[in-house]
C-alpha positions as CSV (number, residue, x, y, z in Angstrom):
1,M,100.4,155.1,19.8
2,S,101.3,157.9,17.4
3,D,103.1,159.7,20.2
4,T,105.1,156.5,21.0
5,R,106.2,156.3,17.4
6,K,107.4,159.9,17.3
7,I,109.5,159.3,20.4
8,E,110.8,155.9,19.7
9,I,111.7,155.9,16.1
10,P,114.2,158.8,16.0
11,Q,115.8,157.5,19.1
12,I,116.2,154.0,17.6
13,L,117.5,155.4,14.3
14,D,120.1,157.4,16.4
15,G,121.3,154.0,17.8
16,M,120.0,154.4,21.3
17,V,120.0,150.9,22.9
18,R,117.4,151.3,25.6
19,P,114.4,152.2,23.4
20,A,115.4,149.5,21.0
21,A,115.5,147.0,23.8
22,R,112.1,148.0,25.0
23,L,110.7,147.7,21.5
24,I,112.1,144.1,21.2
25,T,110.5,143.3,24.5
26,L,107.2,144.5,23.0
27,V,107.8,142.3,20.0
28,E,108.5,139.2,22.2
29,D,105.3,139.9,24.1
30,N,103.4,140.1,20.8
31,D,102.3,143.7,21.8
32,P,100.3,145.3,19.0
33,R,102.1,148.6,19.7
34,A,105.2,147.3,18.1
35,K,103.8,146.7,14.6
36,P,103.6,150.3,13.3
37,I,107.1,151.0,14.6
38,L,108.5,148.0,12.9
39,Q,106.8,149.0,9.7
40,E,108.7,152.2,9.6
41,L,112.0,150.8,10.8
42,Y,112.0,148.1,8.1
43,L,112.2,150.8,5.4
44,K,115.2,152.3,7.1
45,G,117.3,149.1,7.3
46,G,119.3,146.9,4.8
47,K,122.7,148.4,5.6
48,S,124.1,146.0,8.3
49,L,126.2,142.9,7.5
50,V,124.1,140.1,8.9
51,I,126.0,136.9,9.8
52,G,124.2,133.7,10.9
53,I,126.1,131.3,13.1
54,T,124.4,127.9,13.3
55,G,125.3,124.2,14.0
56,P,124.7,121.4,16.5
57,P,124.9,121.8,20.3
58,G,128.4,122.1,21.6
59,A,130.0,123.1,18.3
60,G,131.3,126.3,19.9
61,K,128.9,128.8,18.3
62,S,129.1,131.3,21.2
63,T,132.8,131.1,21.5
64,L,133.3,131.7,17.8
65,S,130.8,134.6,17.9
66,D,132.9,136.1,20.7
67,Q,136.0,135.9,18.5
68,L,134.2,137.5,15.6
69,I,133.1,140.4,17.9
70,A,136.8,140.9,18.9
71,H,137.8,140.9,15.2
72,Y,135.3,143.5,14.1
73,R,135.8,145.6,17.2
74,A,139.5,145.7,16.3
75,Q,138.3,147.4,13.0
76,D,136.3,149.8,15.1
77,K,133.0,148.4,13.8
78,R,129.9,148.5,15.9
79,V,128.6,144.9,16.6
80,C,125.3,143.6,17.7
81,I,124.6,140.0,18.7
82,I,121.2,138.3,18.7
83,A,121.8,135.1,20.7
84,V,118.9,132.7,20.6
85,D,119.1,130.7,23.8
86,P,117.0,127.7,25.1
87,T,113.9,128.6,27.0
88,S,114.1,128.4,30.8
89,P,111.6,125.9,32.1
90,F,111.1,128.1,35.2
91,T,110.7,131.6,33.8
92,G,110.1,131.1,30.2
93,G,113.0,133.4,29.4
94,A,116.4,132.8,27.8
95,I,118.8,130.8,29.9
96,L,121.6,133.3,28.9
97,G,124.4,130.8,28.4
98,D,125.5,132.5,25.2
99,R,125.6,135.9,26.8
100,I,127.8,134.6,29.6
101,R,130.3,133.3,27.1
102,M,130.6,136.7,25.5
103,G,130.9,138.5,28.9
104,R,134.2,140.3,28.0
105,H,132.3,142.6,25.7
106,N,129.5,143.5,28.1
107,T,131.0,146.9,29.0
108,D,131.9,147.9,25.4
109,P,129.4,150.6,24.4
110,K,129.9,149.6,20.7
111,V,128.7,146.0,21.4
112,F,125.1,145.1,22.1
113,I,124.2,141.5,23.1
114,R,120.5,140.6,23.1
115,S,119.5,137.1,24.3
116,M,116.1,135.8,23.1
117,A,114.3,132.6,24.2
118,T,113.0,130.2,21.6
119,R,109.7,129.9,23.6
120,G,109.0,126.6,21.8
121,H,109.6,128.1,18.3
122,L,111.3,125.6,16.0
123,G,114.0,126.1,13.3
124,G,116.8,127.4,15.6
125,L,115.4,131.0,16.0
126,A,112.9,132.7,18.3
127,R,109.6,133.8,16.8
128,A,110.7,137.4,17.2
129,T,114.2,137.1,15.8
130,G,113.3,138.6,12.4
131,D,111.7,141.6,14.0
132,A,114.6,142.1,16.4
133,L,116.9,142.1,13.4
134,C,114.7,144.7,11.8
135,V,115.3,146.9,14.8
136,M,119.0,146.3,15.0
137,D,119.4,146.9,11.2
138,A,117.6,150.3,11.4
139,M,119.9,151.3,14.3
140,G,122.8,151.2,11.9
141,W,125.0,148.5,13.5
142,D,127.9,147.6,11.1
143,V,127.7,143.9,11.9
144,V,124.8,141.9,13.3
145,I,125.6,138.3,14.3
146,I,122.6,136.0,14.8
147,E,123.5,132.9,16.8
148,T,120.9,130.1,16.6
149,V,120.1,127.8,19.5
150,G,121.8,124.4,19.1
151,V,119.0,122.1,17.9
152,G,120.8,120.1,15.3
153,Q,119.5,119.3,11.8
154,G,116.4,121.5,11.8
155,E,118.1,124.9,12.0
156,V,117.3,126.2,8.6
157,N,115.3,129.3,9.4
158,I,118.5,131.3,9.6
159,V,118.5,131.6,5.8
160,Q,115.6,134.1,6.0
161,C,117.7,136.5,8.1
162,A,121.4,136.3,7.3
163,D,123.5,137.6,4.4
164,V,126.1,134.9,5.2
165,V,125.4,131.6,6.9
166,V,128.3,130.0,8.8
167,L,127.6,126.4,9.6
168,L,129.7,124.9,12.4
169,Q,130.6,121.2,12.8
170,T,132.9,119.3,15.2
171,P,135.3,116.5,14.4
172,G,134.2,112.9,14.7
173,G,130.7,113.4,16.1
174,G,128.8,112.2,13.0
175,D,126.6,115.3,13.1
176,H,128.0,116.6,9.8
177,I,126.8,113.5,8.0
178,Q,123.3,113.6,9.5
179,A,123.1,117.3,8.8
180,A,123.9,116.8,5.2
181,K,121.3,114.1,4.9
182,A,118.7,116.4,6.4
183,G,119.4,119.1,3.9
184,I,121.2,121.6,6.1
185,L,124.0,121.4,3.6
186,E,121.9,123.7,1.4
187,I,122.0,126.6,3.8
188,G,125.7,126.9,4.6
189,D,127.7,129.6,2.7
190,I,130.8,128.8,4.8
191,F,131.5,125.6,6.7
192,V,133.7,125.6,9.8
193,V,135.1,122.6,11.6
194,N,135.6,124.0,15.0
195,K,137.8,122.4,17.8
196,A,140.1,121.5,15.0
197,K,142.9,120.2,17.2
198,R,140.7,117.1,18.1
199,D,141.3,113.9,16.3
200,G,139.3,113.5,13.2
201,A,139.2,117.1,12.2
202,D,140.9,116.5,8.8
203,R,138.6,113.6,8.1
204,T,135.6,115.8,8.8
205,V,136.8,118.5,6.5
206,K,137.3,115.9,3.8
207,E,133.9,114.4,4.2
208,I,132.2,117.8,4.0
209,E,134.3,118.6,0.9
210,E,133.1,115.4,-0.7
211,M,129.5,116.2,0.1
212,L,129.9,119.7,-1.5
213,D,131.3,118.0,-4.6
214,F,127.8,116.6,-5.2
215,K,126.2,119.9,-4.6
216,T,128.3,122.4,-6.6
217,H,129.8,122.2,-10.1
218,P,132.8,124.3,-11.1
219,G,131.4,125.1,-14.5
220,E,128.0,126.2,-13.1
221,A,127.3,129.9,-13.7
222,N,127.2,132.1,-10.6
223,A,128.3,129.1,-8.5
224,W,129.6,129.8,-5.0
225,R,131.8,127.0,-3.7
226,P,131.4,127.1,0.1
227,P,134.9,127.0,1.7
228,V,135.5,124.5,4.5
229,L,137.7,126.0,7.3
230,K,139.2,124.8,10.5
231,T,139.0,126.9,13.7
232,E,139.9,126.7,17.3
233,A,137.5,129.2,18.8
234,L,138.9,129.0,22.3
235,T,142.2,130.5,21.1
236,G,140.9,132.4,18.1
237,E,142.8,130.4,15.6
238,G,141.1,130.6,12.2
239,T,139.0,133.6,13.0
240,E,140.8,135.9,10.6
241,E,140.4,133.4,7.8
242,L,136.7,133.1,8.6
243,A,136.2,136.8,8.5
244,A,138.1,137.0,5.2
245,Q,135.8,134.3,3.7
246,I,132.7,136.3,5.0
247,E,134.1,139.3,3.1
248,A,134.7,137.1,0.0
249,R,131.1,135.9,0.1
250,M,129.8,139.5,0.2
251,A,132.1,140.5,-2.6
252,F,130.9,137.5,-4.7
253,L,127.3,138.6,-4.3
254,Q,128.2,142.1,-5.4
255,E,129.9,140.7,-8.5
256,H,126.9,138.5,-9.3
257,P,123.8,140.8,-8.9
258,D,121.5,138.2,-10.5
259,E,122.4,135.7,-7.8
260,A,122.1,138.3,-5.1
261,G,118.7,139.3,-6.4
262,R,117.5,135.7,-6.4
263,L,118.6,135.2,-2.8
264,G,117.1,138.5,-1.8
265,R,113.7,137.6,-3.4
266,E,113.9,134.2,-1.7
267,R,114.5,135.8,1.7
268,A,111.7,138.2,1.1
269,R,109.4,135.4,0.1
270,I,110.1,133.5,3.3
271,T,109.7,136.6,5.4
272,L,106.4,137.5,3.7
273,A,105.1,133.9,4.2
274,E,106.0,134.1,7.9
275,V,104.2,137.5,8.4
276,M,101.2,136.3,6.5
277,K,101.0,133.1,8.6
278,E,101.2,135.2,11.8
279,L,98.6,137.6,10.6
280,A,96.3,134.8,9.5
281,V,96.5,133.0,12.8
282,E,96.0,136.3,14.7
283,R,92.9,137.4,12.6
284,L,91.4,134.0,12.4
285,G,91.9,133.6,16.2
286,D,90.0,136.8,16.7
287,G,87.2,135.7,14.4
288,V,86.7,132.1,15.6
289,R,87.8,132.1,19.2
290,G,84.4,131.1,20.5
291,G,80.7,130.8,19.8
292,R,78.3,128.0,19.1
293,E,79.2,127.8,15.5
294,L,82.8,127.1,16.3
295,D,81.9,124.5,18.9
296,E,79.7,122.7,16.4
297,L,82.5,122.7,13.9
298,L,85.0,121.4,16.4
299,D,82.5,118.7,17.5
300,A,82.1,117.7,13.8
301,I,85.8,117.4,13.3
302,A,86.2,115.4,16.5
303,A,83.5,113.0,15.4
304,R,85.0,112.8,12.0
305,R,81.9,114.1,10.3
306,V,84.0,116.9,8.8
307,D,87.6,116.8,7.9
308,P,89.9,119.6,9.2
309,Y,90.9,120.7,5.7
310,S,87.3,121.5,4.6
311,A,86.7,123.1,8.0
312,A,89.8,125.4,7.6
313,E,88.7,126.3,4.1
314,K,85.2,127.2,5.4
315,I,86.7,129.5,8.0
316,L,89.1,131.1,5.4
317,D,86.2,131.6,3.0
318,A,84.2,133.3,5.7
């Protein structure tokens, strides 16, 4: 394992794609060899601009991501995309629809597109997305774009990864209202009404603005008022304004270090909780995978002689 670390880590820090891709595969397979490498890489990261693109199915997330790639490449910035795709029912892998829509960048050596399957993980991201971001960040990509799978109102896990969250909606579908009710309004730093040439785009913008009026107050200290933009991702209209607002959001955080610190601590808290949860499940699974005592405990729960909360506490105490 130590030899693997000596070989892999310098290569990844030098920006070599193949060892990074192999490491992400280890992460997706829950291979224990990945953990010590990730521990070192995490300490080398924190320099990439991480943009989260989320929203309901069919909102145009992949197409807009493709336009952002073109924008940043025109500035000679190195861009990585982590595209979370639905899981194939046949192979268990990513369906790769997002990657196909970004195909014009496949031969660009300064663009890396990695598709990841959700594999049943909820929240819009794959289980290994955070670890994949750790790898890409350590590689020194200028911009990392994370595109969530289109699952609707539950895509809130992106906040634990992204510096800026761009929330897409489409005109007239009603998804924006349902999303706001479900609390997704809380995670958007920038709102984008895509496919803006459709009927109802202006009405959708107005409704989102009205919802934001209830959330933000002009006199509130350190308040960021999320802008609401219109784009036409197929033609690229509105991409420049979106990129400018992403830059404005980052400038705002630099000017308000207290707010930036609060958000950083919240992201760290969520990340720590996720890691603790995984480690707890892993270690408890090793400790209680079988044996007569576990069978007796399961029988007691099934027969309702013991409640699962007391049983879980017993296992944790042990």
